C-alpha positions as CSV (number, residue, x, y, z in Angstrom):
1,M,-29.4,7.1,5.5
2,K,-30.4,4.8,8.0
3,A,-31.7,6.2,11.5
4,W,-30.4,6.8,14.3
5,Q,-30.1,4.0,16.7
6,L,-28.3,3.0,19.7
7,Q,-26.1,-0.6,19.1
8,N,-25.3,-3.0,22.0
9,V,-22.1,-4.4,21.3
10,D,-20.2,-7.4,22.4
11,N,-16.7,-8.8,22.2
12,T,-15.5,-8.4,18.6
13,E,-12.5,-10.0,16.6
14,Y,-9.3,-7.9,15.8
15,I,-8.2,-7.3,12.4
16,P,-4.7,-7.2,11.7
17,D,-3.8,-4.0,10.5
18,T,-1.6,-4.8,6.9
19,S,0.1,-1.0,7.2
20,G,3.9,-2.6,7.8
21,V,4.8,-1.0,10.6
22,Y,4.2,-0.9,14.3
23,V,4.3,1.8,17.1
24,L,6.0,1.6,20.2
25,I,4.9,3.8,22.7
26,Y,7.0,5.8,25.8
27,W,6.0,8.1,28.7
28,Q,9.1,9.9,30.0
29,N,8.0,11.4,33.0
30,K,11.7,12.8,33.4
31,T,10.5,15.2,30.4
32,N,6.9,15.2,30.8
33,T,6.4,14.1,27.4
34,A,5.0,11.2,25.2
35,R,7.1,9.2,22.9
36,L,5.9,7.5,19.8
37,D,8.4,5.4,17.4
38,I,7.0,3.7,14.2
39,I,9.0,0.9,13.4
40,S,9.3,-1.2,10.3
41,N,7.9,-5.1,10.0
42,N,11.7,-5.6,9.9
43,H,12.0,-3.9,12.9
44,E,13.7,-1.2,11.6
45,P,13.1,2.5,12.9
46,I,11.2,5.0,10.4
47,Q,10.0,8.2,12.3
48,S,10.1,9.1,16.1
49,F,7.8,11.6,17.8
50,A,8.2,13.4,21.3
51,G,5.6,15.7,22.8
52,T,2.2,16.2,24.7
53,A,0.4,13.3,23.4
54,N,-2.5,14.6,21.9
55,N,0.1,16.0,19.1
56,V,2.4,13.1,18.9
57,R,-0.9,11.8,17.8
58,K,-1.7,14.1,14.9
59,H,2.1,14.5,13.9
60,A,2.2,10.3,13.7
61,I,-1.1,9.8,12.3
62,R,-0.8,12.6,9.1
63,F,3.0,11.1,9.0
64,L,2.0,7.6,8.5
65,S,-1.1,8.8,6.1
66,D,1.1,11.3,4.1
67,N,4.1,8.3,3.4
68,G,1.6,6.1,2.0
69,Y,1.4,3.6,5.0
70,N,-2.5,2.5,5.4
71,V,-3.4,2.3,8.9
72,S,-6.6,1.0,9.8
73,L,-9.1,2.9,11.2
74,E,-8.6,0.3,14.4
75,H,-4.7,1.0,14.5
76,A,-5.1,4.6,14.2
77,S,-7.7,4.4,17.1
78,Y,-5.4,2.2,18.9
79,I,-2.4,4.5,19.1
80,G,-4.5,7.2,20.6
81,L,-5.8,4.9,23.7
82,E,-2.4,4.0,24.0
83,L,-1.3,7.5,23.6
84,E,-3.8,8.8,26.3
85,K,-3.5,6.2,28.7
86,A,0.3,7.0,28.8
87,D,-0.6,10.9,29.2
88,N,-3.3,9.8,32.3
89,M,-0.9,7.8,33.8
90,R,2.1,10.5,34.1
91,I,4.4,7.9,35.2
92,D,6.9,6.3,32.6
93,Y,5.5,3.8,30.5
94,V,6.1,1.6,27.8
95,Q,3.4,0.1,26.0
96,D,3.3,-3.5,26.1
97,A,6.1,-3.8,28.4
98,E,6.3,-7.5,28.6
99,K,7.3,-7.7,25.0
100,P,11.0,-8.7,24.4
101,N,11.3,-4.7,21.8
102,A,9.4,-2.6,24.4
103,R,12.2,-0.1,24.8
104,P,12.7,3.3,23.3
105,I,14.9,2.8,20.3
106,E,18.0,4.6,20.4
107,I,19.6,6.5,17.3
108,V,23.2,7.0,17.0
109,L,24.2,9.9,14.8
């Protein structure tokens, strides 16, 4: 094993995730909860989670892992970052709000 060292890092290229899913993240100020929707690359909802940002993060990553979605570590860390951002802001928040599909999915039962 290599001896510990501090590595200074610069900008690095994003490596795209090949799991076949993306997530949409929201903060719902009215209910004081985070929400995460897992969406297929065909834009079909797969699963949604709502609760504290920390619990949503853990359940979503476990769901993805348990169901064969090989989410990259980079993507998983980004999901955590966005949930933490939503939780810290504590205002109605939509991840990447400028994107056309950036809104909570509506499921009619």
